[in-house]
C-alpha positions as CSV (number, residue, x, y, z in Angstrom):
1,M,-12.7,42.7,-4.5
2,T,-16.2,43.8,-4.1
3,Q,-18.4,41.0,-2.7
4,T,-21.9,40.4,-4.0
5,P,-24.5,39.3,-1.5
6,G,-24.4,35.5,-1.2
7,T,-20.8,35.2,-2.3
8,T,-19.3,34.7,1.2
9,R,-18.9,31.1,2.0
10,P,-17.4,29.4,5.1
11,P,-13.9,28.2,4.3
12,S,-14.9,24.5,4.7
13,A,-17.8,24.9,2.4
14,A,-15.7,26.5,-0.3
15,R,-13.1,23.7,0.1
16,R,-15.8,21.1,-0.4
17,M,-17.0,22.8,-3.6
18,L,-13.4,22.9,-4.8
19,V,-13.1,19.1,-5.0
20,P,-15.6,18.5,-7.9
21,L,-14.2,21.6,-9.7
22,A,-10.6,20.3,-9.5
23,L,-11.7,16.8,-10.4
24,A,-13.5,18.2,-13.5
25,Q,-10.4,19.9,-14.7
26,F,-8.4,16.7,-14.1
27,I,-10.7,14.5,-16.3
28,C,-10.9,17.1,-19.1
29,S,-7.1,17.4,-19.2
30,F,-6.8,13.6,-18.9
31,A,-9.0,13.2,-22.0
32,G,-6.7,15.5,-24.0
33,S,-3.6,13.3,-23.5
34,N,-4.6,9.7,-22.6
35,M,-5.3,8.8,-26.3
36,N,-1.7,9.5,-27.1
37,V,-0.7,6.0,-25.8
38,M,-3.5,4.3,-27.7
39,I,-2.3,5.3,-31.2
40,N,-1.4,1.8,-32.3
41,D,-4.3,0.1,-30.5
42,I,-7.0,2.4,-31.9
43,S,-5.4,2.4,-35.4
44,E,-5.5,-1.4,-35.6
45,D,-8.9,-1.8,-34.0
46,L,-10.7,0.9,-36.1
47,D,-8.6,0.3,-39.2
48,T,-7.2,3.8,-39.3
49,T,-3.8,5.5,-39.3
50,V,-1.6,7.5,-36.9
51,Q,-2.8,10.6,-38.7
52,G,-6.4,9.6,-38.1
53,V,-5.9,9.3,-34.4
54,Q,-4.0,12.6,-34.4
55,T,-7.0,14.2,-36.1
56,A,-9.4,12.8,-33.4
57,I,-7.1,14.1,-30.6
58,T,-6.7,17.5,-32.2
59,V,-10.4,18.0,-33.0
60,F,-11.3,17.3,-29.4
61,L,-8.9,20.0,-28.2
62,L,-10.0,22.3,-31.0
63,V,-13.7,22.0,-30.3
64,M,-12.9,22.9,-26.7
65,A,-11.0,26.0,-27.8
66,A,-13.6,27.0,-30.4
67,L,-16.5,26.8,-28.0
68,M,-14.8,28.0,-24.8
69,I,-15.7,31.7,-25.3
70,P,-19.4,31.0,-26.0
71,G,-19.4,28.5,-23.1
72,G,-18.1,31.2,-20.8
73,K,-20.7,33.6,-22.0
74,L,-23.6,31.2,-21.4
75,T,-22.7,30.9,-17.7
76,D,-24.1,34.4,-17.3
77,R,-27.4,33.5,-19.0
78,W,-27.9,30.0,-17.7
79,G,-26.0,30.1,-14.4
80,R,-22.6,28.6,-13.5
81,K,-23.8,25.4,-11.8
82,R,-26.3,24.7,-14.5
83,C,-23.7,25.0,-17.2
84,F,-21.3,22.8,-15.2
85,I,-23.8,20.0,-14.8
86,A,-25.0,20.2,-18.4
87,G,-21.4,20.0,-19.5
88,L,-20.8,16.9,-17.4
89,M,-23.8,15.2,-18.8
90,V,-22.8,15.9,-22.5
91,Y,-19.2,14.8,-21.7
92,G,-20.4,11.5,-20.1
93,I,-22.6,10.7,-23.1
94,G,-19.6,11.3,-25.4
95,A,-17.3,9.1,-23.3
96,L,-19.8,6.2,-23.5
97,L,-20.3,6.6,-27.2
98,S,-16.5,6.6,-27.7
99,A,-16.2,3.4,-25.7
100,I,-18.5,1.5,-28.2
101,S,-17.4,3.3,-31.4
102,P,-17.1,0.9,-34.4
103,N,-15.1,3.3,-36.5
104,L,-13.1,6.5,-36.5
105,G,-16.1,8.6,-37.4
106,V,-18.1,7.5,-34.4
107,L,-15.0,8.0,-32.2
108,I,-14.7,11.6,-33.4
109,L,-18.4,12.2,-32.8
110,G,-18.2,10.9,-29.2
111,N,-14.7,11.9,-28.1
112,S,-13.9,14.9,-30.3
113,I,-17.4,16.5,-30.6
114,L,-19.5,15.6,-27.6
115,E,-16.7,15.5,-25.1
116,G,-15.3,18.7,-26.5
117,V,-18.7,20.4,-26.3
118,G,-19.2,19.1,-22.7
119,T,-15.8,20.4,-21.7
120,A,-16.5,23.9,-23.2
121,L,-19.6,24.1,-21.1
122,L,-18.1,22.8,-17.8
123,I,-14.6,24.3,-17.7
124,P,-15.5,28.1,-17.6
125,P,-17.7,27.6,-14.5
126,V,-14.7,25.9,-12.8
127,Y,-12.6,29.1,-13.0
128,I,-15.5,31.5,-12.5
129,L,-16.7,29.8,-9.3
130,T,-13.2,29.6,-8.0
131,T,-12.6,33.3,-8.5
132,L,-15.9,34.2,-6.9
133,L,-15.6,31.8,-3.9
134,F,-12.0,32.7,-2.9
135,H,-11.7,36.4,-2.4
136,D,-8.1,37.1,-1.2
137,M,-5.1,36.5,-3.4
138,K,-3.5,33.9,-1.1
139,S,-6.6,31.6,-0.9
140,R,-7.3,32.1,-4.6
141,A,-3.8,31.3,-5.5
142,R,-4.0,28.1,-3.5
143,A,-7.3,27.2,-5.1
144,F,-6.0,27.9,-8.6
145,G,-2.9,25.9,-7.7
146,I,-5.0,22.9,-6.9
147,I,-7.2,23.2,-10.1
148,T,-4.4,24.0,-12.5
149,G,-2.2,21.4,-10.8
150,M,-4.9,18.8,-11.3
151,G,-5.2,19.9,-14.9
152,G,-1.5,19.5,-15.4
153,I,-1.4,16.2,-13.6
154,G,-4.4,15.0,-15.7
155,A,-2.5,15.9,-18.9
156,A,0.8,14.3,-17.7
157,A,-0.8,11.2,-16.1
158,G,-3.1,10.7,-19.0
159,P,-0.6,8.5,-20.9
160,L,0.2,6.5,-17.7
161,I,-3.4,5.8,-16.6
162,G,-4.5,5.4,-20.2
163,G,-1.6,2.9,-20.8
164,L,-2.5,0.9,-17.8
165,I,-6.1,0.6,-18.7
166,T,-5.4,0.0,-22.4
167,T,-2.9,-2.8,-21.7
168,G,-4.8,-4.3,-18.8
169,I,-8.3,-4.2,-20.4
170,S,-8.8,-2.3,-23.6
171,W,-8.5,1.3,-25.0
172,R,-12.3,1.4,-24.8
173,A,-12.2,0.9,-21.1
174,A,-10.4,4.2,-20.8
175,F,-13.5,6.0,-21.9
176,V,-15.6,4.0,-19.5
177,F,-13.2,5.2,-16.8
178,Q,-13.9,8.8,-17.8
179,A,-17.7,8.2,-17.6
180,L,-17.3,6.8,-14.1
181,I,-15.3,9.8,-13.0
182,I,-18.1,12.1,-14.4
183,V,-20.6,10.3,-12.3
184,V,-18.5,10.9,-9.2
185,I,-18.2,14.6,-10.1
186,V,-22.0,14.9,-10.5
187,V,-22.5,13.4,-7.1
188,L,-20.0,15.7,-5.5
189,S,-21.5,18.7,-7.2
190,R,-24.5,18.7,-5.0
191,H,-22.5,20.9,-2.6
192,I,-21.9,23.6,-5.2
193,K,-23.8,26.8,-4.7
194,D,-23.8,29.4,-7.5
195,P,-22.6,32.7,-5.9
196,L,-24.5,34.8,-8.5
197,P,-28.0,34.3,-9.9
198,P,-28.3,33.6,-13.7
199,D,-29.7,36.4,-15.9
200,P,-31.9,34.8,-18.6
201,T,-32.4,38.3,-20.1
202,R,-28.8,38.4,-21.3
203,R,-28.7,38.1,-25.1
204,F,-26.3,35.6,-26.7
205,D,-24.3,36.7,-29.7
206,Y,-24.8,33.8,-32.1
207,V,-23.1,35.5,-35.0
208,G,-20.0,36.1,-33.0
209,A,-20.0,32.5,-31.8
210,V,-20.2,31.2,-35.3
211,L,-17.4,33.5,-36.6
212,S,-15.0,32.8,-33.8
213,A,-15.6,29.0,-33.8
214,G,-15.4,28.8,-37.6
215,G,-12.2,30.8,-37.7
216,L,-10.4,28.7,-35.1
217,V,-11.6,25.4,-36.7
218,C,-10.4,26.4,-40.2
219,L,-7.1,27.6,-38.8
220,V,-6.1,24.4,-36.9
221,M,-7.6,22.0,-39.5
222,G,-5.6,23.8,-42.1
223,I,-2.4,23.1,-40.2
224,L,-3.4,19.4,-40.1
225,Q,-3.4,19.4,-43.9
226,A,0.3,20.5,-44.1
227,D,1.6,17.0,-45.1
228,N,-1.4,16.1,-47.3
229,N,-2.7,18.9,-49.4
230,I,-0.8,22.2,-49.5
231,T,-3.5,24.0,-51.5
232,L,-6.2,23.0,-49.0
233,M,-3.9,24.0,-46.1
234,F,-3.5,27.5,-47.4
235,L,-7.2,27.8,-48.2
236,L,-8.3,26.7,-44.7
237,I,-5.7,28.9,-42.9
238,T,-6.6,31.9,-45.0
239,T,-10.3,31.4,-44.4
240,G,-9.6,31.0,-40.7
241,L,-7.7,34.2,-40.5
242,I,-10.3,36.1,-42.5
243,L,-13.1,34.8,-40.2
244,I,-11.2,35.8,-37.1
245,A,-10.6,39.3,-38.5
246,V,-14.3,39.6,-39.3
247,F,-15.1,38.4,-35.8
248,F,-13.1,41.1,-34.2
249,A,-14.5,43.8,-36.5
250,Y,-18.0,42.5,-35.8
251,V,-17.8,42.5,-32.0
252,A,-16.1,45.9,-32.0
253,A,-19.0,47.3,-34.1
254,R,-21.5,45.6,-31.9
255,E,-19.9,47.0,-28.8
256,R,-19.9,50.6,-30.3
257,A,-23.6,50.2,-31.0
258,G,-24.3,49.5,-27.3
259,K,-25.1,45.8,-27.8
260,E,-23.5,43.0,-25.8
261,P,-20.9,41.2,-27.9
262,L,-19.6,37.6,-27.5
263,L,-16.3,39.0,-26.4
264,S,-15.7,42.6,-25.1
265,I,-12.8,44.2,-26.8
266,S,-12.0,45.9,-23.5
267,L,-10.7,42.5,-22.3
268,L,-7.9,42.7,-24.9
269,R,-6.8,46.2,-23.7
270,N,-5.3,44.8,-20.5
271,H,-1.6,44.6,-21.3
272,T,-0.8,42.3,-18.3
273,S,-3.6,39.9,-19.0
274,N,-2.7,39.7,-22.7
275,L,0.9,38.7,-21.9
276,A,-0.3,36.1,-19.3
277,L,-2.7,34.7,-22.0
278,I,0.2,34.3,-24.3
279,T,2.1,32.4,-21.7
280,Q,-1.0,30.2,-21.0
281,N,-1.3,29.3,-24.7
282,I,2.3,28.4,-25.0
283,Q,2.4,26.4,-21.7
284,W,-0.3,24.1,-23.0
285,L,1.1,24.0,-26.5
286,L,4.4,22.7,-25.0
287,L,2.8,20.2,-22.7
288,M,0.4,18.6,-25.3
289,G,2.9,18.9,-28.1
290,I,5.6,17.1,-26.2
291,S,3.2,14.5,-25.0
292,F,2.0,13.7,-28.6
293,V,5.5,13.8,-30.1
294,V,7.1,11.6,-27.5
295,S,4.1,9.1,-27.4
296,A,4.0,8.7,-31.2
297,F,7.8,8.3,-31.3
298,L,7.8,5.6,-28.7
299,Q,5.0,3.6,-30.2
300,V,5.6,4.0,-33.9
301,V,9.4,4.1,-34.0
302,R,10.5,2.3,-30.8
303,G,7.7,-0.2,-30.8
304,Y,6.5,0.5,-27.2
305,N,3.1,-0.7,-26.1
306,A,0.6,1.5,-24.3
307,I,1.7,0.8,-20.7
308,E,5.4,1.1,-21.6
309,T,4.7,4.5,-23.2
310,G,2.6,5.6,-20.2
311,I,5.3,4.6,-17.7
312,V,7.8,6.8,-19.5
313,F,5.6,9.8,-18.7
314,T,5.7,9.2,-15.0
315,P,8.5,11.7,-14.4
316,A,6.5,14.5,-16.0
317,T,3.5,13.6,-13.8
318,L,5.7,13.6,-10.7
319,G,7.2,16.9,-11.7
320,I,3.9,18.7,-12.2
321,L,2.6,17.2,-9.0
322,A,5.6,18.4,-7.0
323,A,5.5,21.9,-8.5
324,S,1.7,22.2,-8.0
325,L,2.0,21.2,-4.3
326,F,4.2,24.3,-3.7
327,A,2.3,26.6,-6.1
328,A,0.5,28.7,-3.5
329,R,3.6,29.0,-1.3
330,L,5.8,30.1,-4.2
331,T,3.2,32.6,-5.4
332,A,3.2,34.2,-2.0
333,R,7.0,34.5,-1.9
334,Y,8.0,35.3,-5.5
335,A,6.8,37.6,-8.2
336,Q,4.5,35.8,-10.6
337,R,6.7,36.9,-13.6
338,T,9.7,35.2,-11.9
339,L,7.8,32.0,-11.5
340,I,6.5,32.0,-15.1
341,M,10.0,32.8,-16.5
342,S,11.6,30.1,-14.3
343,G,9.0,27.6,-15.5
344,F,9.8,28.3,-19.2
345,A,13.5,28.2,-18.6
346,T,13.2,24.8,-16.8
347,T,10.9,23.5,-19.6
348,L,13.4,24.6,-22.3
349,A,16.2,22.8,-20.4
350,G,14.0,19.7,-20.3
351,I,13.5,19.8,-24.1
352,A,17.3,20.2,-24.6
353,V,17.9,17.2,-22.4
354,L,15.3,15.2,-24.3
355,L,17.0,16.0,-27.6
356,F,20.5,15.1,-26.4
357,F,19.8,12.0,-24.3
358,V,17.2,10.4,-26.7
359,R,19.6,10.7,-29.6
360,A,22.5,9.4,-27.5
361,W,20.9,6.4,-25.8
362,D,18.4,3.9,-27.1
363,T,16.7,3.3,-23.8
364,A,13.6,4.5,-22.0
365,W,15.7,6.0,-19.2
366,A,16.9,8.6,-21.7
367,F,13.5,10.2,-21.4
368,V,13.4,10.5,-17.6
369,P,15.4,13.6,-16.8
370,G,14.0,15.7,-19.6
371,L,10.4,14.8,-18.9
372,L,10.9,15.5,-15.2
373,L,12.3,19.0,-15.9
374,I,9.4,19.7,-18.3
375,G,6.9,18.6,-15.6
376,I,8.5,20.8,-13.0
377,G,8.7,23.7,-15.4
378,V,5.1,23.5,-16.6
379,G,3.7,22.9,-13.1
380,A,5.5,25.9,-11.8
381,M,4.0,28.4,-14.3
382,L,0.4,27.1,-14.7
383,T,-1.0,28.7,-11.5
384,P,0.6,32.1,-11.7
385,S,-0.5,32.6,-15.4
386,V,-4.1,31.8,-14.6
387,N,-4.0,33.9,-11.4
388,V,-2.7,36.9,-13.3
389,V,-5.5,36.7,-15.9
390,Q,-8.5,35.9,-13.6
391,S,-7.5,38.5,-11.0
392,A,-7.2,41.3,-13.6
393,F,-11.0,41.7,-14.1
394,P,-14.1,42.3,-11.9
395,E,-16.8,39.8,-11.1
396,Q,-19.1,40.9,-13.9
397,Q,-16.5,40.0,-16.5
398,Q,-15.5,36.7,-15.0
399,G,-17.7,34.8,-17.5
400,E,-16.0,36.4,-20.5
401,I,-12.4,36.2,-19.2
402,S,-12.8,32.6,-18.1
403,G,-14.1,31.6,-21.5
404,L,-11.3,33.6,-23.2
405,S,-8.6,32.2,-20.9
406,R,-9.7,28.6,-21.4
407,C,-10.1,29.2,-25.2
408,I,-6.5,30.4,-25.4
409,S,-5.2,27.5,-23.3
410,N,-7.1,24.9,-25.3
411,L,-6.1,26.5,-28.6
412,G,-2.5,26.0,-27.4
413,S,-3.2,22.4,-26.7
414,S,-4.7,21.8,-30.2
415,L,-1.9,23.7,-31.9
416,G,0.7,21.7,-30.0
417,T,-0.8,18.4,-31.1
418,A,-1.5,19.7,-34.7
419,V,1.7,21.4,-35.5
420,A,4.3,19.4,-33.6
421,G,2.4,16.2,-34.5
422,T,2.3,17.2,-38.2
423,V,6.1,17.7,-38.2
424,L,6.6,14.3,-36.6
425,V,4.1,12.3,-38.7
426,A,5.3,13.9,-42.0
427,G,8.8,12.6,-41.4
428,L,8.3,9.2,-39.8
429,T,10.3,7.7,-42.7
430,S,13.3,9.4,-41.1
431,P,12.1,9.2,-37.4
432,D,15.2,10.5,-35.6
433,R,15.3,13.6,-37.8
434,S,11.5,14.3,-37.5
435,Y,11.6,13.8,-33.8
436,A,14.4,16.4,-33.5
437,L,12.6,18.8,-35.8
438,A,9.4,18.6,-33.8
439,M,11.3,19.1,-30.5
440,V,13.3,22.1,-31.9
441,F,10.0,23.6,-33.1
442,L,8.6,23.3,-29.6
443,A,11.7,24.8,-28.1
444,V,11.4,27.9,-30.4
445,I,7.8,28.4,-29.3
446,G,9.0,28.0,-25.6
447,L,11.5,30.8,-26.2
448,A,8.6,33.0,-27.4
449,G,6.8,32.3,-24.2
450,L,9.8,33.1,-22.1
451,L,10.1,36.5,-23.9
452,A,6.4,37.3,-23.3
453,A,6.8,36.4,-19.6
454,A,9.8,38.8,-19.3
455,F,7.4,41.8,-20.0
456,L,5.0,40.9,-17.2
457,P,4.9,43.2,-14.2
458,S,7.5,42.2,-11.6
459,N,5.4,42.9,-8.5
460,K,4.7,40.1,-6.0
461,A,1.2,38.8,-5.4
462,R,-0.6,40.8,-2.8
463,T,-2.5,39.4,0.0
464,K,-5.6,41.2,-1.2
465,S,-7.2,40.6,-4.6
466,T,-6.3,43.0,-7.3
467,V,-9.8,42.9,-8.6
468,Q,-11.7,46.0,-7.7
């Protein structure tokens, strides 16, 4: 990897800067799953429905996905640290607004919109800075292992921590908790040094941003209409696909004209990166989809409260934590394709166990072995997938690829909650059948991820970065 002046940092300094970056990924992932255990509490307090809460969760994940590419692009213009701090501030305001929301509309504004926008601004710098600060593959794999591990733990522990806070205090206190963590991250961020100077002369592609965001929003919101209005569903999905197609045609034409597009088409010509992006999307789709389906099933069908639902997810949190602790060591010993395929296989085994045990036994213990396997499987493949993508491009493209990578991952999260959640919610009149259908759907998607991983290169991670 070619180093730019000012990018070399003492190992201790780089490690200090890694702490707020990892903590930021944790809280953003936490926000995506902690509301799953508040379904009944929020529904009763704000006089809404399970589908209303599902919409709030999905829109938060969708806003992140829709704005991640523009957010990554803005890091080049504004600077990585400036975007990071700005994102933290917007996120904190959204968390506080969510805590005092009197109705679902205000909750969506605070949680889904402001927290989503804040996350889209702060997450791309996390991955760009990590790539620039850690130059060799071994240290970068360890750093990504910490960050993706914290993301996975945040998503898996969200139900447990959210359940404890909701039952002990109130669901509103969970948003105050997020705001307090944001304050801690801002304080710790004073150690962060931007390795590359911002370039205010870089033009921002506003048309491309509107087309890409509009396409993704229409696509996912259309899926949410599946059990309400079929005509509107097809209209939104069709509109979304058209906007996405127009977006790619637009950026290709802009690139041919010598203008800087929102997303360089050249990023999509890297076969290895494309496959790894598919696995990233499906990993988060599985994690968030399973989290919503199991949480909704426990609360709406089994009658569990927030803390009981959160405790059930403890095995998944422990599984992700254990896998993340060994991520760097495993990356150095095994081919990244092997790790990703093994992760998918373990996750699929966990889904199968969940299907069998939950139908056979009416007890919380029936969820433990399946969620543990899912946690281990997802934790094992998060780091290698990110490492493959980020290390496939040079420094000058890190803003774009980080935005695209996080967009794809968060799109997976929103699709997991939207599609699997829609299957479950639509059939709550026959809960056992709808639960099984939702889990089977997730298993089929997991098989697609396993197939994509099988086509990744089989070479082991090298001690030097593959970025030239």
